[in-house]
Gaussian input, Z-matrix of N, CA and C with variables (Angstrom, degrees):
# hf/3-21g

backbone

0 1
 N
 C     1     B1
 C     2     B2     1     A1
 N     3     B3     2     A2     1     D1
 C     4     B4     3     A3     2     D2
 C     5     B5     4     A4     3     D3
 N     6     B6     5     A5     4     D4
 C     7     B7     6     A6     5     D5
 C     8     B8     7     A7     6     D6
 N     9     B9     8     A8     7     D7
 C    10    B10     9     A9     8     D8
 C    11    B11    10    A10     9     D9
 N    12    B12    11    A11    10    D10
 C    13    B13    12    A12    11    D11
 C    14    B14    13    A13    12    D12
 N    15    B15    14    A14    13    D13
 C    16    B16    15    A15    14    D14
 C    17    B17    16    A16    15    D15
 N    18    B18    17    A17    16    D16
 C    19    B19    18    A18    17    D17
 C    20    B20    19    A19    18    D18
 N    21    B21    20    A20    19    D19
 C    22    B22    21    A21    20    D20
 C    23    B23    22    A22    21    D21
 N    24    B24    23    A23    22    D22
 C    25    B25    24    A24    23    D23
 C    26    B26    25    A25    24    D24
 N    27    B27    26    A26    25    D25
 C    28    B28    27    A27    26    D26
 C    29    B29    28    A28    27    D27
 N    30    B30    29    A29    28    D28
 C    31    B31    30    A30    29    D29
 C    32    B32    31    A31    30    D30
 N    33    B33    32    A32    31    D31
 C    34    B34    33    A33    32    D32
 C    35    B35    34    A34    33    D33
 N    36    B36    35    A35    34    D34
 C    37    B37    36    A36    35    D35
 C    38    B38    37    A37    36    D36
 N    39    B39    38    A38    37    D37
 C    40    B40    39    A39    38    D38
 C    41    B41    40    A40    39    D39
 N    42    B42    41    A41    40    D40
 C    43    B43    42    A42    41    D41
 C    44    B44    43    A43    42    D42
 N    45    B45    44    A44    43    D43
 C    46    B46    45    A45    44    D44
 C    47    B47    46    A46    45    D45
 N    48    B48    47    A47    46    D46
 C    49    B49    48    A48    47    D47
 C    50    B50    49    A49    48    D48
 N    51    B51    50    A50    49    D49
 C    52    B52    51    A51    50    D50
 C    53    B53    52    A52    51    D51
 N    54    B54    53    A53    52    D52
 C    55    B55    54    A54    53    D53
 C    56    B56    55    A55    54    D54
 N    57    B57    56    A56    55    D55
 C    58    B58    57    A57    56    D56
 C    59    B59    58    A58    57    D57
 N    60    B60    59    A59    58    D58
 C    61    B61    60    A60    59    D59
 C    62    B62    61    A61    60    D60
 N    63    B63    62    A62    61    D61
 C    64    B64    63    A63    62    D62
 C    65    B65    64    A64    63    D63
 N    66    B66    65    A65    64    D64
 C    67    B67    66    A66    65    D65
 C    68    B68    67    A67    66    D66
 N    69    B69    68    A68    67    D67
 C    70    B70    69    A69    68    D68
 C    71    B71    70    A70    69    D69
 N    72    B72    71    A71    70    D70
 C    73    B73    72    A72    71    D71
 C    74    B74    73    A73    72    D72
 N    75    B75    74    A74    73    D73
 C    76    B76    75    A75    74    D74
 C    77    B77    76    A76    75    D75
 N    78    B78    77    A77    76    D76
 C    79    B79    78    A78    77    D77
 C    80    B80    79    A79    78    D78
 N    81    B81    80    A80    79    D79
 C    82    B82    81    A81    80    D80
 C    83    B83    82    A82    81    D81
 N    84    B84    83    A83    82    D82
 C    85    B85    84    A84    83    D83
 C    86    B86    85    A85    84    D84
 N    87    B87    86    A86    85    D85
 C    88    B88    87    A87    86    D86
 C    89    B89    88    A88    87    D87
 N    90    B90    89    A89    88    D88
 C    91    B91    90    A90    89    D89
 C    92    B92    91    A91    90    D90
 N    93    B93    92    A92    91    D91
 C    94    B94    93    A93    92    D92
 C    95    B95    94    A94    93    D93
 N    96    B96    95    A95    94    D94
 C    97    B97    96    A96    95    D95
 C    98    B98    97    A97    96    D96
 N    99    B99    98    A98    97    D97
 C   100   B100    99    A99    98    D98
 C   101   B101   100   A100    99    D99
 N   102   B102   101   A101   100   D100
 C   103   B103   102   A102   101   D101
 C   104   B104   103   A103   102   D102
 N   105   B105   104   A104   103   D103
 C   106   B106   105   A105   104   D104
 C   107   B107   106   A106   105   D105
 N   108   B108   107   A107   106   D106
 C   109   B109   108   A108   107   D107
 C   110   B110   109   A109   108   D108
 N   111   B111   110   A110   109   D109
 C   112   B112   111   A111   110   D110
 C   113   B113   112   A112   111   D111
 N   114   B114   113   A113   112   D112
 C   115   B115   114   A114   113   D113
 C   116   B116   115   A115   114   D114
 N   117   B117   116   A116   115   D115
 C   118   B118   117   A117   116   D116
 C   119   B119   118   A118   117   D117
 N   120   B120   119   A119   118   D118
 C   121   B121   120   A120   119   D119
 C   122   B122   121   A121   120   D120
 N   123   B123   122   A122   121   D121
 C   124   B124   123   A123   122   D122
 C   125   B125   124   A124   123   D123
 N   126   B126   125   A125   124   D124
 C   127   B127   126   A126   125   D125
 C   128   B128   127   A127   126   D126
 N   129   B129   128   A128   127   D127
 C   130   B130   129   A129   128   D128
 C   131   B131   130   A130   129   D129
 N   132   B132   131   A131   130   D130
 C   133   B133   132   A132   131   D131
 C   134   B134   133   A133   132   D132
 N   135   B135   134   A134   133   D133
 C   136   B136   135   A135   134   D134
 C   137   B137   136   A136   135   D135
 N   138   B138   137   A137   136   D136
 C   139   B139   138   A138   137   D137
 C   140   B140   139   A139   138   D138
 N   141   B141   140   A140   139   D139
 C   142   B142   141   A141   140   D140
 C   143   B143   142   A142   141   D141
 N   144   B144   143   A143   142   D142
 C   145   B145   144   A144   143   D143
 C   146   B146   145   A145   144   D144
 N   147   B147   146   A146   145   D145
 C   148   B148   147   A147   146   D146
 C   149   B149   148   A148   147   D147
 N   150   B150   149   A149   148   D148
 C   151   B151   150   A150   149   D149
 C   152   B152   151   A151   150   D150
 N   153   B153   152   A152   151   D151
 C   154   B154   153   A153   152   D152
 C   155   B155   154   A154   153   D153
 N   156   B156   155   A155   154   D154
 C   157   B157   156   A156   155   D155
 C   158   B158   157   A157   156   D156
 N   159   B159   158   A158   157   D157
 C   160   B160   159   A159   158   D158
 C   161   B161   160   A160   159   D159
 N   162   B162   161   A161   160   D160
 C   163   B163   162   A162   161   D161
 C   164   B164   163   A163   162   D162
 N   165   B165   164   A164   163   D163
 C   166   B166   165   A165   164   D164
 C   167   B167   166   A166   165   D165
 N   168   B168   167   A167   166   D166
 C   169   B169   168   A168   167   D167
 C   170   B170   169   A169   168   D168
 N   171   B171   170   A170   169   D169
 C   172   B172   171   A171   170   D170
 C   173   B173   172   A172   171   D171
 N   174   B174   173   A173   172   D172
 C   175   B175   174   A174   173   D173
 C   176   B176   175   A175   174   D174
 N   177   B177   176   A176   175   D175
 C   178   B178   177   A177   176   D176
 C   179   B179   178   A178   177   D177
 N   180   B180   179   A179   178   D178
 C   181   B181   180   A180   179   D179
 C   182   B182   181   A181   180   D180
 N   183   B183   182   A182   181   D181
 C   184   B184   183   A183   182   D182
 C   185   B185   184   A184   183   D183
 N   186   B186   185   A185   184   D184
 C   187   B187   186   A186   185   D185
 C   188   B188   187   A187   186   D186
 N   189   B189   188   A188   187   D187
 C   190   B190   189   A189   188   D188
 C   191   B191   190   A190   189   D189
 N   192   B192   191   A191   190   D190
 C   193   B193   192   A192   191   D191
 C   194   B194   193   A193   192   D192
 N   195   B195   194   A194   193   D193
 C   196   B196   195   A195   194   D194
 C   197   B197   196   A196   195   D195
 N   198   B198   197   A197   196   D196
 C   199   B199   198   A198   197   D197
 C   200   B200   199   A199   198   D198
 N   201   B201   200   A200   199   D199
 C   202   B202   201   A201   200   D200
 C   203   B203   202   A202   201   D201
 N   204   B204   203   A203   202   D202
 C   205   B205   204   A204   203   D203
 C   206   B206   205   A205   204   D204
 N   207   B207   206   A206   205   D205
 C   208   B208   207   A207   206   D206
 C   209   B209   208   A208   207   D207
 N   210   B210   209   A209   208   D208
 C   211   B211   210   A210   209   D209
 C   212   B212   211   A211   210   D210
 N   213   B213   212   A212   211   D211
 C   214   B214   213   A213   212   D212
 C   215   B215   214   A214   213   D213
 N   216   B216   215   A215   214   D214
 C   217   B217   216   A216   215   D215
 C   218   B218   217   A217   216   D216
 N   219   B219   218   A218   217   D217
 C   220   B220   219   A219   218   D218
 C   221   B221   220   A220   219   D219
 N   222   B222   221   A221   220   D220
 C   223   B223   222   A222   221   D221
 C   224   B224   223   A223   222   D222
 N   225   B225   224   A224   223   D223
 C   226   B226   225   A225   224   D224
 C   227   B227   226   A226   225   D225
 N   228   B228   227   A227   226   D226
 C   229   B229   228   A228   227   D227
 C   230   B230   229   A229   228   D228
 N   231   B231   230   A230   229   D229
 C   232   B232   231   A231   230   D230
 C   233   B233   232   A232   231   D231
 N   234   B234   233   A233   232   D232
 C   235   B235   234   A234   233   D233
 C   236   B236   235   A235   234   D234
 N   237   B237   236   A236   235   D235
 C   238   B238   237   A237   236   D236
 C   239   B239   238   A238   237   D237
 N   240   B240   239   A239   238   D238
 C   241   B241   240   A240   239   D239
 C   242   B242   241   A241   240   D240
 N   243   B243   242   A242   241   D241
 C   244   B244   243   A243   242   D242
 C   245   B245   244   A244   243   D243
 N   246   B246   245   A245   244   D244
 C   247   B247   246   A246   245   D245
 C   248   B248   247   A247   246   D246
 N   249   B249   248   A248   247   D247
 C   250   B250   249   A249   248   D248
 C   251   B251   250   A250   249   D249
 N   252   B252   251   A251   250   D250
 C   253   B253   252   A252   251   D251
 C   254   B254   253   A253   252   D252
 N   255   B255   254   A254   253   D253
 C   256   B256   255   A255   254   D254
 C   257   B257   256   A256   255   D255
 N   258   B258   257   A257   256   D256
 C   259   B259   258   A258   257   D257
 C   260   B260   259   A259   258   D258
 N   261   B261   260   A260   259   D259
 C   262   B262   261   A261   260   D260
 C   263   B263   262   A262   261   D261
 N   264   B264   263   A263   262   D262
 C   265   B265   264   A264   263   D263
 C   266   B266   265   A265   264   D264
 N   267   B267   266   A266   265   D265
 C   268   B268   267   A267   266   D266
 C   269   B269   268   A268   267   D267
 N   270   B270   269   A269   268   D268
 C   271   B271   270   A270   269   D269
 C   272   B272   271   A271   270   D270
 N   273   B273   272   A272   271   D271
 C   274   B274   273   A273   272   D272
 C   275   B275   274   A274   273   D273
 N   276   B276   275   A275   274   D274
 C   277   B277   276   A276   275   D275
 C   278   B278   277   A277   276   D276
 N   279   B279   278   A278   277   D277
 C   280   B280   279   A279   278   D278
 C   281   B281   280   A280   279   D279
 N   282   B282   281   A281   280   D280
 C   283   B283   282   A282   281   D281
 C   284   B284   283   A283   282   D282
 N   285   B285   284   A284   283   D283
 C   286   B286   285   A285   284   D284
 C   287   B287   286   A286   285   D285
 N   288   B288   287   A287   286   D286
 C   289   B289   288   A288   287   D287
 C   290   B290   289   A289   288   D288
 N   291   B291   290   A290   289   D289
 C   292   B292   291   A291   290   D290
 C   293   B293   292   A292   291   D291
 N   294   B294   293   A293   292   D292
 C   295   B295   294   A294   293   D293
 C   296   B296   295   A295   294   D294
 N   297   B297   296   A296   295   D295
 C   298   B298   297   A297   296   D296
 C   299   B299   298   A298   297   D297
 N   300   B300   299   A299   298   D298
 C   301   B301   300   A300   299   D299
 C   302   B302   301   A301   300   D300
 N   303   B303   302   A302   301   D301
 C   304   B304   303   A303   302   D302
 C   305   B305   304   A304   303   D303
 N   306   B306   305   A305   304   D304
 C   307   B307   306   A306   305   D305
 C   308   B308   307   A307   306   D306
 N   309   B309   308   A308   307   D307
 C   310   B310   309   A309   308   D308
 C   311   B311   310   A310   309   D309
 N   312   B312   311   A311   310   D310
 C   313   B313   312   A312   311   D311
 C   314   B314   313   A313   312   D312

   B1=1.4172
   B2=1.5543
   B3=1.4786
   B4=1.5180
   B5=1.4179
   B6=1.2274
   B7=1.5049
   B8=1.4890
   B9=1.2432
   B10=1.4677
   B11=1.4537
   B12=1.4074
   B13=1.3848
   B14=1.5359
   B15=1.3496
   B16=1.4594
   B17=1.4437
   B18=1.3862
   B19=1.3398
   B20=1.4908
   B21=1.3707
   B22=1.4212
   B23=1.5197
   B24=1.3229
   B25=1.4722
   B26=1.4471
   B27=1.2990
   B28=1.4768
   B29=1.4377
   B30=1.3022
   B31=1.5149
   B32=1.5251
   B33=1.3981
   B34=1.4534
   B35=1.5543
   B36=1.3824
   B37=1.4414
   B38=1.5531
   B39=1.2548
   B40=1.5659
   B41=1.4555
   B42=1.2174
   B43=1.4548
   B44=1.4571
   B45=1.3411
   B46=1.6912
   B47=1.5138
   B48=1.2058
   B49=1.5229
   B50=1.5980
   B51=1.2815
   B52=1.5354
   B53=1.4720
   B54=1.3068
   B55=1.4866
   B56=1.5349
   B57=1.3125
   B58=1.4239
   B59=1.5039
   B60=1.3515
   B61=1.4192
   B62=1.6365
   B63=1.3240
   B64=1.4516
   B65=1.4638
   B66=1.4088
   B67=1.3249
   B68=1.5357
   B69=1.2846
   B70=1.3543
   B71=1.5168
   B72=1.3029
   B73=1.3925
   B74=1.4897
   B75=1.3505
   B76=1.4563
   B77=1.4037
   B78=1.4071
   B79=1.4257
   B80=1.5938
   B81=1.3547
   B82=1.4147
   B83=1.5905
   B84=1.3165
   B85=1.5649
   B86=1.5529
   B87=1.2628
   B88=1.5418
   B89=1.4947
   B90=1.3337
   B91=1.6185
   B92=1.4400
   B93=1.2455
   B94=1.4732
   B95=1.5550
   B96=1.3888
   B97=1.5580
   B98=1.5123
   B99=1.3721
   B100=1.5658
   B101=1.5872
   B102=1.3015
   B103=1.3830
   B104=1.5628
   B105=1.3044
   B106=1.4391
   B107=1.4632
   B108=1.2640
   B109=1.4351
   B110=1.5149
   B111=1.3694
   B112=1.4528
   B113=1.5163
   B114=1.3753
   B115=1.4454
   B116=1.4469
   B117=1.2613
   B118=1.4111
   B119=1.5368
   B120=1.3374
   B121=1.5114
   B122=1.5499
   B123=1.2184
   B124=1.5078
   B125=1.4982
   B126=1.2822
   B127=1.4448
   B128=1.4992
   B129=1.2531
   B130=1.3683
   B131=1.5644
   B132=1.2143
   B133=1.5873
   B134=1.5177
   B135=1.2824
   B136=1.4231
   B137=1.4774
   B138=1.4683
   B139=1.4991
   B140=1.5499
   B141=1.3769
   B142=1.5202
   B143=1.6288
   B144=1.1799
   B145=1.5224
   B146=1.5503
   B147=1.3638
   B148=1.4036
   B149=1.4853
   B150=1.3433
   B151=1.5620
   B152=1.4919
   B153=1.3725
   B154=1.4279
   B155=1.4852
   B156=1.4276
   B157=1.3697
   B158=1.5967
   B159=1.4323
   B160=1.4653
   B161=1.3874
   B162=1.3784
   B163=1.4902
   B164=1.5749
   B165=1.3591
   B166=1.5920
   B167=1.5127
   B168=1.3230
   B169=1.5894
   B170=1.5921
   B171=1.3304
   B172=1.4555
   B173=1.6447
   B174=1.2819
   B175=1.4373
   B176=1.5124
   B177=1.3290
   B178=1.4592
   B179=1.5167
   B180=1.2847
   B181=1.4201
   B182=1.5184
   B183=1.2977
   B184=1.4204
   B185=1.5999
   B186=1.2106
   B187=1.4108
   B188=1.5733
   B189=1.2755
   B190=1.5073
   B191=1.5726
   B192=1.3251
   B193=1.3922
   B194=1.5134
   B195=1.3566
   B196=1.4435
   B197=1.4652
   B198=1.4523
   B199=1.3387
   B200=1.4598
   B201=1.3689
   B202=1.4439
   B203=1.6995
   B204=1.4741
   B205=1.4208
   B206=1.5021
   B207=1.4248
   B208=1.5620
   B209=1.5735
   B210=1.2750
   B211=1.4713
   B212=1.4988
   B213=1.3763
   B214=1.4377
   B215=1.5217
   B216=1.3065
   B217=1.4945
   B218=1.5782
   B219=1.3864
   B220=1.4161
   B221=1.4641
   B222=1.4173
   B223=1.4018
   B224=1.5509
   B225=1.3891
   B226=1.4077
   B227=1.5230
   B228=1.3687
   B229=1.5207
   B230=1.5493
   B231=1.2780
   B232=1.4517
   B233=1.6359
   B234=1.3862
   B235=1.4124
   B236=1.5451
   B237=1.3618
   B238=1.4795
   B239=1.4948
   B240=1.2926
   B241=1.5345
   B242=1.5691
   B243=1.3919
   B244=1.4717
   B245=1.5505
   B246=1.2954
   B247=1.5440
   B248=1.5102
   B249=1.3677
   B250=1.4059
   B251=1.4997
   B252=1.3920
   B253=1.4298
   B254=1.5377
   B255=1.2542
   B256=1.5447
   B257=1.4080
   B258=1.3261
   B259=1.4788
   B260=1.5511
   B261=1.2521
   B262=1.5601
   B263=1.5191
   B264=1.3549
   B265=1.4697
   B266=1.5742
   B267=1.3976
   B268=1.4632
   B269=1.5614
   B270=1.3120
   B271=1.4493
   B272=1.5319
   B273=1.3531
   B274=1.5060
   B275=1.5702
   B276=1.3454
   B277=1.4832
   B278=1.4992
   B279=1.2895
   B280=1.4681
   B281=1.4683
   B282=1.2192
   B283=1.5065
   B284=1.4880
   B285=1.3478
   B286=1.4371
   B287=1.5904
   B288=1.3599
   B289=1.4062
   B290=1.4911
   B291=1.3105
   B292=1.4614
   B293=1.5054
   B294=1.3730
   B295=1.4733
   B296=1.4510
   B297=1.4056
   B298=1.3668
   B299=1.6706
   B300=1.2920
   B301=1.4386
   B302=1.6031
   B303=1.2415
   B304=1.5118
   B305=1.5381
   B306=1.3696
   B307=1.3886
   B308=1.5392
   B309=1.4076
   B310=1.3611
   B311=1.5021
   B312=1.3472
   B313=1.5220
   B314=1.5529
   A1=103.44
   A2=111.80
   A3=111.52
   A4=112.34
   A5=122.78
   A6=126.62
   A7=109.31
   A8=123.89
   A9=124.72
   A10=117.81
   A11=114.52
   A12=117.81
   A13=112.53
   A14=116.12
   A15=125.12
   A16=115.82
   A17=120.59
   A18=124.65
   A19=107.22
   A20=118.88
   A21=121.98
   A22=107.88
   A23=116.89
   A24=121.26
   A25=104.24
   A26=120.31
   A27=127.37
   A28=112.47
   A29=119.99
   A30=124.51
   A31=103.91
   A32=111.26
   A33=120.39
   A34=108.99
   A35=113.40
   A36=116.85
   A37=107.77
   A38=117.52
   A39=123.55
   A40=115.08
   A41=125.53
   A42=129.25
   A43=105.67
   A44=112.55
   A45=116.83
   A46=100.87
   A47=110.74
   A48=116.32
   A49=106.76
   A50=110.92
   A51=114.87
   A52=111.65
   A53=117.37
   A54=120.81
   A55=113.52
   A56=116.78
   A57=119.71
   A58=112.83
   A59=121.76
   A60=125.18
   A61=106.59
   A62=116.52
   A63=118.39
   A64=115.29
   A65=121.85
   A66=128.95
   A67=111.26
   A68=121.04
   A69=139.54
   A70=105.76
   A71=121.44
   A72=123.98
   A73=110.29
   A74=125.92
   A75=130.45
   A76=111.39
   A77=123.28
   A78=125.17
   A79=105.77
   A80=112.22
   A81=118.06
   A82=110.56
   A83=109.15
   A84=117.33
   A85=102.04
   A86=116.18
   A87=120.09
   A88=106.75
   A89=115.44
   A90=117.75
   A91=115.22
   A92=118.16
   A93=126.58
   A94=109.79
   A95=113.02
   A96=117.09
   A97=108.65
   A98=116.13
   A99=116.28
   A100=110.55
   A101=115.13
   A102=119.66
   A103=110.97
   A104=115.57
   A105=117.45
   A106=113.10
   A107=122.92
   A108=121.21
   A109=108.18
   A110=117.58
   A111=116.77
   A112=114.05
   A113=119.31
   A114=124.43
   A115=107.18
   A116=126.01
   A117=130.38
   A118=106.74
   A119=120.62
   A120=125.69
   A121=106.42
   A122=123.51
   A123=123.17
   A124=109.36
   A125=124.27
   A126=123.28
   A127=115.13
   A128=119.59
   A129=123.09
   A130=108.16
   A131=120.69
   A132=124.35
   A133=112.76
   A134=112.32
   A135=116.30
   A136=111.31
   A137=118.90
   A138=122.30
   A139=106.63
   A140=117.39
   A141=115.81
   A142=115.11
   A143=119.58
   A144=117.74
   A145=103.84
   A146=123.95
   A147=121.37
   A148=111.31
   A149=116.35
   A150=112.94
   A151=108.91
   A152=122.29
   A153=123.21
   A154=111.31
   A155=112.24
   A156=120.60
   A157=105.40
   A158=113.22
   A159=123.65
   A160=115.48
   A161=118.00
   A162=121.65
   A163=108.93
   A164=106.12
   A165=121.00
   A166=106.02
   A167=111.76
   A168=118.40
   A169=102.31
   A170=108.09
   A171=119.64
   A172=105.35
   A173=117.55
   A174=117.96
   A175=108.50
   A176=116.12
   A177=120.54
   A178=105.39
   A179=120.52
   A180=131.40
   A181=108.73
   A182=119.30
   A183=113.45
   A184=114.62
   A185=124.12
   A186=122.35
   A187=107.70
   A188=112.10
   A189=119.44
   A190=101.29
   A191=113.31
   A192=125.13
   A193=115.37
   A194=114.27
   A195=123.58
   A196=109.44
   A197=123.11
   A198=127.05
   A199=111.90
   A200=116.25
   A201=120.64
   A202=117.37
   A203=108.90
   A204=120.76
   A205=108.74
   A206=108.64
   A207=112.95
   A208=104.28
   A209=115.36
   A210=120.10
   A211=106.65
   A212=112.54
   A213=122.81
   A214=112.48
   A215=118.08
   A216=121.76
   A217=97.98
   A218=115.53
   A219=121.49
   A220=108.28
   A221=113.25
   A222=121.48
   A223=106.15
   A224=117.13
   A225=119.33
   A226=107.24
   A227=111.80
   A228=121.20
   A229=108.52
   A230=115.33
   A231=120.56
   A232=104.78
   A233=110.67
   A234=113.04
   A235=115.97
   A236=109.56
   A237=115.92
   A238=113.62
   A239=117.16
   A240=122.23
   A241=108.58
   A242=111.67
   A243=117.50
   A244=109.75
   A245=114.25
   A246=121.94
   A247=101.25
   A248=111.23
   A249=123.05
   A250=112.04
   A251=116.39
   A252=118.54
   A253=109.31
   A254=114.18
   A255=127.93
   A256=116.20
   A257=120.85
   A258=125.31
   A259=109.74
   A260=110.58
   A261=119.66
   A262=106.60
   A263=115.13
   A264=118.59
   A265=109.55
   A266=119.66
   A267=123.57
   A268=107.37
   A269=121.36
   A270=120.26
   A271=113.80
   A272=113.84
   A273=120.07
   A274=106.70
   A275=118.41
   A276=119.36
   A277=109.80
   A278=121.22
   A279=122.46
   A280=111.64
   A281=118.36
   A282=126.08
   A283=110.89
   A284=113.75
   A285=116.03
   A286=105.23
   A287=115.46
   A288=123.40
   A289=108.43
   A290=119.85
   A291=125.36
   A292=108.79
   A293=111.26
   A294=113.74
   A295=108.85
   A296=114.01
   A297=123.32
   A298=102.77
   A299=113.96
   A300=116.38
   A301=107.82
   A302=112.51
   A303=122.07
   A304=106.19
   A305=111.08
   A306=120.42
   A307=109.40
   A308=115.77
   A309=118.85
   A310=112.36
   A311=122.95
   A312=126.85
   A313=108.20
   D1=132.33
   D2=175.81
   D3=-69.16
   D4=159.66
   D5=168.12
   D6=-56.95
   D7=-41.91
   D8=176.46
   D9=-62.60
   D10=-12.42
   D11=-178.13
   D12=-92.05
   D13=1.76
   D14=169.58
   D15=-127.06
   D16=126.28
   D17=-173.92
   D18=-124.15
   D19=143.43
   D20=173.45
   D21=-125.07
   D22=132.04
   D23=-177.11
   D24=-125.33
   D25=131.36
   D26=167.19
   D27=-83.62
   D28=128.14
   D29=-176.87
   D30=-133.32
   D31=156.32
   D32=170.51
   D33=-133.38
   D34=127.87
   D35=-175.60
   D36=-72.59
   D37=118.67
   D38=174.80
   D39=-43.52
   D40=145.45
   D41=175.58
   D42=-69.86
   D43=-33.76
   D44=-179.68
   D45=-116.18
   D46=107.92
   D47=172.12
   D48=-130.14
   D49=126.45
   D50=-174.75
   D51=-53.48
   D52=-31.77
   D53=-176.68
   D54=-70.62
   D55=-16.04
   D56=178.75
   D57=-84.84
   D58=-7.95
   D59=177.87
   D60=-59.26
   D61=115.93
   D62=174.84
   D63=82.21
   D64=3.10
   D65=-176.85
   D66=-126.46
   D67=68.66
   D68=11.35
   D69=-126.84
   D70=156.58
   D71=178.29
   D72=-62.83
   D73=118.82
   D74=175.21
   D75=88.98
   D76=-9.77
   D77=-179.04
   D78=-152.04
   D79=74.05
   D80=-176.27
   D81=-64.69
   D82=136.09
   D83=-177.60
   D84=-129.56
   D85=144.50
   D86=169.67
   D87=-80.78
   D88=121.47
   D89=174.84
   D90=-59.47
   D91=141.27
   D92=-178.63
   D93=-51.42
   D94=-44.90
   D95=-175.69
   D96=-58.28
   D97=-31.77
   D98=179.07
   D99=-67.09
   D100=-40.40
   D101=178.64
   D102=-59.06
   D103=-46.84
   D104=173.53
   D105=-61.62
   D106=-39.69
   D107=-179.70
   D108=-66.32
   D109=-43.77
   D110=177.49
   D111=-54.83
   D112=-41.22
   D113=178.13
   D114=-61.81
   D115=-44.81
   D116=-171.99
   D117=-70.55
   D118=-42.87
   D119=177.54
   D120=-62.91
   D121=-52.60
   D122=-175.97
   D123=-72.10
   D124=-27.87
   D125=170.02
   D126=-66.77
   D127=-37.71
   D128=178.11
   D129=-75.28
   D130=-28.69
   D131=170.50
   D132=-62.73
   D133=-47.87
   D134=-166.90
   D135=-94.86
   D136=-23.32
   D137=173.57
   D138=-120.44
   D139=73.68
   D140=-173.57
   D141=-54.64
   D142=-19.23
   D143=-172.38
   D144=-80.11
   D145=-10.91
   D146=173.71
   D147=-84.80
   D148=127.83
   D149=-171.24
   D150=-138.30
   D151=-53.96
   D152=-171.71
   D153=-87.51
   D154=123.32
   D155=-176.33
   D156=-79.76
   D157=133.47
   D158=-176.53
   D159=-119.16
   D160=-9.92
   D161=176.69
   D162=137.78
   D163=179.66
   D164=-175.56
   D165=-126.42
   D166=137.13
   D167=-178.99
   D168=-133.91
   D169=152.95
   D170=163.20
   D171=59.38
   D172=36.41
   D173=-178.72
   D174=-80.94
   D175=134.40
   D176=179.55
   D177=-142.72
   D178=132.25
   D179=168.47
   D180=-97.87
   D181=123.08
   D182=179.95
   D183=-123.94
   D184=-26.02
   D185=170.56
   D186=-136.89
   D187=153.24
   D188=-171.24
   D189=-78.85
   D190=153.90
   D191=178.80
   D192=-126.37
   D193=121.73
   D194=-163.69
   D195=-108.84
   D196=161.20
   D197=170.07
   D198=-56.78
   D199=141.17
   D200=174.49
   D201=93.08
   D202=-18.55
   D203=-178.94
   D204=-70.73
   D205=135.55
   D206=176.02
   D207=-100.45
   D208=145.99
   D209=-177.53
   D210=-149.02
   D211=172.19
   D212=174.53
   D213=-117.88
   D214=130.42
   D215=-179.33
   D216=-103.65
   D217=119.61
   D218=168.07
   D219=-103.75
   D220=131.21
   D221=-179.42
   D222=-120.77
   D223=125.55
   D224=177.24
   D225=-120.42
   D226=126.30
   D227=-178.18
   D228=-71.64
   D229=129.93
   D230=178.99
   D231=-126.33
   D232=169.25
   D233=-179.57
   D234=-64.14
   D235=-27.82
   D236=-176.95
   D237=-109.78
   D238=18.03
   D239=177.70
   D240=143.54
   D241=-126.09
   D242=-179.34
   D243=-142.70
   D244=152.79
   D245=164.14
   D246=-101.16
   D247=145.27
   D248=-179.28
   D249=-130.32
   D250=153.34
   D251=163.02
   D252=-154.12
   D253=143.84
   D254=168.63
   D255=-100.25
   D256=111.54
   D257=-175.57
   D258=-124.64
   D259=153.23
   D260=171.63
   D261=-146.69
   D262=174.19
   D263=178.17
   D264=-53.84
   D265=-24.25
   D266=-178.15
   D267=-78.15
   D268=-9.28
   D269=-178.47
   D270=118.85
   D271=-166.66
   D272=-178.06
   D273=-77.23
   D274=127.27
   D275=175.37
   D276=-99.15
   D277=-32.33
   D278=174.36
   D279=-161.29
   D280=170.01
   D281=174.96
   D282=-171.63
   D283=165.18
   D284=174.50
   D285=163.91
   D286=-166.67
   D287=-175.58
   D288=-123.94
   D289=138.76
   D290=170.57
   D291=-117.02
   D292=121.31
   D293=176.35
   D294=-85.76
   D295=122.46
   D296=-177.71
   D297=-127.72
   D298=132.10
   D299=175.90
   D300=-89.68
   D301=141.91
   D302=176.79
   D303=-79.26
   D304=145.34
   D305=174.39
   D306=-72.39
   D307=136.25
   D308=177.59
   D309=-110.62
   D310=94.24
   D311=-171.83
   D312=-91.53

């Protein structure tokens, strides 16, 4: 794998994130679907040829993610899209694969 085929992005969950409203009162958690959306967003930024969403595989949520936490999103380019993981000093929070079809110009 080329160095360019793997990207690491440092993120911090905002204290006020609209997706936290009602999820859950008194113990805010980042919904898993938000993590998948962040992975897709950053994959499309870093690997612009990937465009058409085709599905998610091997999705696993392992640790909760709370407002204010810093984490690293790792994206690995694959022939059928990307593999992604969200990690922090507390361990792996989530990971999986997003199938994204490359643009054929």
